[in-house]
C-alpha positions in Angstrom: 194.0 83.3 114.8 192.3 81.0 117.3 189.9 83.7 118.1 188.8 84.1 114.5 188.3 80.3 114.2 186.1 80.3 117.3 184.0 83.1 115.9 183.6 81.2 112.6 182.5 78.0 114.5 179.9 80.0 116.5 178.5 81.6 113.3 178.3 78.1 111.5 176.5 76.6 114.5 174.0 79.4 114.6 173.4 79.1 110.9 172.8 75.3 111.2 170.4 75.8 114.1 168.4 78.4 112.1 168.3 76.1 109.1 167.0 73.2 111.2 164.3 75.3 112.8 162.9 77.2 109.9 163.3 74.5 107.2 163.3 71.0 108.7 161.0 71.6 111.7 158.4 73.8 109.9 158.2 71.3 107.0 157.5 68.3 109.3 153.7 67.8 109.9 152.5 68.0 113.5 150.5 64.9 114.4 147.7 65.8 116.9 147.0 63.5 119.8 144.2 60.9 119.7 143.9 61.2 115.9 142.4 64.7 116.1 142.5 66.6 112.9 142.1 63.5 110.7 139.2 63.2 108.3 136.0 62.6 110.2 134.9 59.0 110.2 138.4 57.6 109.8 139.8 55.0 112.1 140.1 56.2 115.6 138.6 59.7 115.0 135.9 61.2 117.1 133.8 63.9 115.6 131.9 66.4 117.8 128.3 66.8 116.8 125.0 68.3 118.0 121.9 66.0 118.2 118.2 66.5 118.7 115.5 64.0 119.4 112.8 63.4 116.8 109.4 64.4 118.2 105.7 63.9 117.4 103.5 67.0 117.0 100.9 68.6 114.8 102.4 70.4 111.8 100.6 73.2 110.0 101.2 73.2 106.2 101.6 76.7 104.7 101.9 78.0 101.2 104.0 81.1 100.9 103.4 84.0 98.5 104.0 87.7 98.0 101.0 90.0 98.3 100.0 93.6 97.8 97.8 95.3 100.4 94.7 96.9 99.1 92.0 99.0 100.8 88.8 96.9 101.0 87.0 100.0 99.5 88.5 103.1 97.9 86.5 106.1 96.6 87.7 109.3 95.0 85.4 112.1 96.1 84.6 114.2 93.0 82.2 117.1 92.5 79.2 116.3 90.4 78.3 120.0 89.6 80.4 123.0 88.7 80.9 125.9 91.0 83.1 127.6 93.6 84.3 125.5 96.5 83.1 127.4 99.6 84.2 125.1 102.4 86.5 122.2 103.1 85.3 120.6 106.3 87.8 117.7 106.7 91.4 117.3 107.7 93.9 115.2 105.9 94.3 111.7 107.4 91.0 112.1 109.2 88.8 109.0 109.9 85.2 109.7 108.7 81.9 107.8 108.7 79.6 107.4 105.7 77.4 110.5 105.4 79.8 112.9 107.0 79.9 116.4 105.3 83.2 116.9 103.6 82.8 120.2 101.6 80.3 122.6 100.1 80.0 124.2 96.7 78.2 127.5 96.1 74.5 126.5 95.9 72.9 129.8 94.9 72.6 129.1 91.1 71.2 125.6 91.8 68.7 126.9 94.4 67.5 129.5 91.8 67.1 126.7 89.2 64.9 124.8 91.8 62.8 127.8 92.5 62.3 128.4 88.8 61.2 124.9 88.2 58.8 125.1 91.2 57.2 128.3 89.9 56.8 126.8 86.4 55.0 123.8 87.8 52.6 126.1 89.8 51.8 128.0 86.6 51.1 124.9 84.6 49.2 123.4 87.5 46.8 126.4 87.4 46.3 126.0 83.6 45.6 122.4 84.1 43.0 123.1 86.7 41.2 125.5 84.3 41.4 123.0 81.5 39.8 120.3 83.6 36.9 122.6 84.4 36.5 123.3 80.7 36.4 119.5 80.1 33.6 119.2 82.6 31.6 122.1 81.1 31.9 120.7 77.5 30.9 117.3 78.7 27.6 118.6 79.9 27.0 120.7 76.8 27.9 117.9 74.5 25.5 115.6 76.4 22.7 118.1 75.7 23.8 118.7 72.2 24.6 122.3 72.9 28.2 122.0 71.6 30.0 119.9 69.0 31.9 116.8 69.8 35.0 118.4 68.3 35.0 121.2 70.9 34.7 118.6 73.7 37.6 116.5 72.3 39.7 119.7 72.0 39.1 120.5 75.7 40.1 117.0 76.7 43.3 117.1 74.6 44.3 120.5 76.1 43.8 119.1 79.6 45.9 116.0 78.8 48.7 118.2 77.4 48.7 120.3 80.6 48.9 117.1 82.7 52.0 116.0 80.8 53.5 119.4 81.2 52.9 119.4 84.9 54.6 116.0 85.1 57.6 117.4 83.1 57.7 120.3 85.6 57.9 117.9 88.4 60.8 116.1 86.8 62.6 119.4 86.4 62.0 120.1 90.1 63.5 116.7 91.0 66.5 117.4 88.8 67.1 120.8 90.3 66.7 119.4 93.8 69.3 116.6 93.0 71.8 119.2 91.6 71.3 121.3 94.7 72.1 118.3 96.9 75.3 117.8 94.9 76.6 121.1 96.3 77.1 119.3 99.6 79.8 116.6 99.3 79.5 113.8 101.8 81.6 110.7 102.6 80.2 107.7 100.7 82.0 105.1 102.8 83.7 104.7 106.2 87.5 105.2 106.0 90.5 107.4 106.2 90.8 110.6 104.1 94.0 111.0 102.0 95.8 114.2 100.9 93.5 117.1 100.0 93.6 117.9 96.3 91.7 121.2 96.1 91.6 124.1 98.6 88.5 126.2 99.3 88.0 129.1 96.9 88.9 127.2 93.7 86.3 126.6 90.9 85.6 122.9 90.7 84.1 121.0 87.8 82.4 117.6 87.4 85.0 116.7 84.8 87.9 117.1 87.2 90.0 113.9 87.2 91.7 114.2 90.6 88.6 115.1 92.7 88.8 116.7 96.1 90.2 113.8 98.1 90.2 110.0 98.4 88.7 107.8 101.1 90.1 104.3 101.8 88.6 101.7 104.1 91.4 100.3 106.2 89.4 98.2 108.7 89.0 95.6 107.3 91.6 95.6 104.7 92.5 93.2 101.8 95.6 91.6 100.5 95.9 90.2 96.9 98.6 87.6 96.3 99.5 84.9 93.8 100.5 81.2 94.1 101.7 78.7 91.5 99.0 76.9 89.7 100.4 73.6 91.1 98.9 74.6 94.5 95.4 74.9 93.1 94.3 71.5 94.4 95.5 72.2 97.9 93.8 75.6 97.9 90.4 74.3 96.7 90.5 71.4 99.2 91.2 73.9 102.0 88.4 76.2 100.9 86.0 73.3 100.8 86.5 72.9 104.5 85.9 76.6 105.3 87.8 79.8 105.1 91.6 79.0 105.5 93.6 81.2 107.8 96.1 83.6 106.2 99.1 85.2 108.0 100.6 88.5 106.9 104.3 89.0 107.6 106.7 91.9 107.0 108.5 91.6 103.6 112.0 91.8 105.2 111.5 88.4 106.8 111.7 86.7 103.4 108.6 84.7 104.1 110.2 82.8 107.1 107.7 83.9 109.6 110.5 84.7 112.1 109.2 88.2 112.7 106.0 89.1 114.4 102.8 88.4 112.4 101.3 91.7 111.2 97.8 90.3 111.2 95.7 87.1 110.8 92.9 86.9 108.3 90.9 84.6 106.2 91.0 83.7 102.5 87.9 85.1 100.8 88.4 84.9 97.0 90.0 82.5 94.6 90.1 83.9 91.1 88.1 82.0 88.5 91.0 81.7 86.0 94.7 80.8 85.9 96.9 83.4 84.5 98.2 81.7 81.3 101.2 84.1 81.0 102.6 83.4 84.5 101.0 80.1 85.4 99.8 81.5 88.7 96.4 81.9 90.5 95.2 85.0 92.1 93.8 85.0 95.6 92.5 87.7 98.0 92.4 87.6 101.8 90.7 89.9 104.3 92.3 91.1 107.5 90.6 92.9 110.4 93.7 95.2 110.7 92.9 96.4 114.3 96.3 98.1 114.8 96.6 99.5 111.2 99.8 97.5 110.6 98.7 96.8 107.0 98.6 99.8 104.7 97.4 100.0 101.1 100.1 99.7 98.5 102.6 97.9 100.8 104.1 94.5 99.9 103.8 91.7 102.5 104.6 88.0 102.7 101.6 85.8 102.9 101.4 82.3 104.5 98.2 80.4 103.6 97.3 77.5 105.9 96.0 74.7 103.7 96.4 71.7 106.1 97.4 70.6 109.6 99.0 67.1 109.8 98.3 65.5 113.2 100.8 63.6 115.3 103.6 63.3 112.7 107.3 62.6 113.4 109.4 65.8 112.9 113.1 66.8 113.0 114.8 70.1 112.2 115.4 70.5 108.5 119.2 70.7 109.0 119.1 67.0 110.2 118.0 65.8 106.7 120.8 65.2 104.3 120.6 64.4 100.5 122.4 61.6 98.7 122.2 59.4 95.6 119.6 57.2 97.3 117.5 60.1 98.5 117.1 61.8 101.9 118.9 60.3 105.0 119.7 61.2 108.6 122.4 60.1 111.0 120.9 58.4 114.0 122.9 58.3 117.2 123.2 54.8 118.7 123.9 54.0 122.4 127.6 53.2 121.7 128.1 56.8 120.6 128.3 55.8 116.9 126.0 57.0 114.2 123.9 55.0 111.7 123.2 56.4 108.2 119.5 55.8 107.7 117.4 56.4 104.6 114.1 58.3 105.4 111.1 59.5 103.4 110.0 63.1 103.8 106.4 64.1 103.3 106.9 67.8 103.9 109.8 70.2 104.6 109.9 74.0 105.2 112.2 76.4 106.9 111.2 75.2 110.4 110.5 71.5 110.3 110.8 68.4 108.3 108.1 65.8 108.5 109.4 62.2 108.3 106.8 59.8 106.9 108.9 56.7 107.2 112.3 55.5 108.5 112.4 57.3 111.9 110.6 57.0 115.2 109.8 59.6 117.8 112.5 59.8 120.4 115.4 58.7 118.2 118.3 61.2 118.2 119.6 62.6 114.9 122.6 64.7 114.1 121.9 68.3 113.4 125.4 69.7 113.2 128.6 68.0 112.0 127.0 65.6 109.6 129.2 66.7 106.8 132.2 64.9 108.4 130.4 61.7 109.2 130.0 58.3 107.6 128.0 55.2 108.6 129.5 53.9 111.9 131.5 57.0 112.8 132.4 57.6 116.4 131.0 60.9 117.7 131.1 63.1 120.7 127.8 64.8 121.5 128.6 68.4 122.3 126.6 70.7 124.6 124.7 73.2 122.5 125.2 75.9 125.2 129.0 75.4 125.1 129.1 75.8 121.3 127.0 78.9 121.2 128.9 82.1 120.3 130.0 84.1 123.3 129.7 87.9 123.3 133.1 89.7 122.8 134.8 90.8 125.9 135.9 94.4 126.2 139.7 95.0 126.0 141.4 97.0 128.7 142.6 100.4 127.3 146.3 100.6 126.7 148.5 102.2 129.3 146.5 100.9 132.2 143.8 103.5 132.0 141.6 103.8 135.1 138.0 104.7 135.6 137.6 108.4 136.6 137.4 109.0 140.3 138.0 105.3 141.2 141.6 104.5 140.7 140.5 101.1 139.3 141.2 99.8 135.8 138.4 100.4 133.5 136.5 97.2 132.6 
């Protein structure tokens, strides 16, 4: 009986201990030392923050837009006469110069037309020579009254008709010569040839829509882009001082400029009207494109430099907070507390905020941890290197695996 009672007492003690641990202890809040874990800015709390010093520098002001790359010149090479395509003398993707021979059309019928026109002119020229001699003879006879004035006038009229006919023959010769020249197709501009549309042996016509190939000038190259009409004053002021610089960036950067700049060019054209349906203005920039990183039809992000502000106070954009009274920053004081200070921004982009009033160069502002601060909060300035994310360490394989041939654990 005593043994049973002891067993029951042990079971009751174990149940009471379990109840105390899992219910009472887990429900009690754990108070961290030194007030850690309290709401930032409360009495006795210290909030870790990152700070950076405001600095003075020149800030370029850019306008961002989305543009479409266009060839500075594009030509579809089409036949101007009908006939059989004898030769194709270019390769797809080839760089050509203006005047380079691209293909030839069978010239025989056009050569025959030229020969016929030449022979017709020779025949009419011979008749004209004889008519002029008749005019000279009738002129002498009419002067001595050996012939009538009517015969003299008829001779003169015949000669004039033959002169006009010879002039018409010359025009036919010129036309035949031009048609013959059309049988040799040459490049009208410098550029790169696209995909061939017709192979040798086909019959081509002047009415063909696709032509034989296209040529696009890629150096230089153009980019057409749009900006809101509210930027019109900035653009016109920049153009009044010269040709503003334009940067072309890959589209996957989202216009941030974080990626390598594809090319640098100049603004060349501002359209003469505002698009009433979209409220935008169209612009065109020209790029030298030396490495062929811009290609017709591609979309790129455009950054148009409209102004450079000299020696202005700047801070990172993350340092500027927003409140009911406007923009403000937390300035670090010597006693490791922060001051909430109202500032006036004159410009902000993804990289820098320009402070026009309320902050001096050299003053340190909070860039990380500001959400937990209030005016007068105690802070601990953390080392940025210590807060940077560390690369994950490799885990040792289970079972104490060793590197082959070494007998040492694998790293």
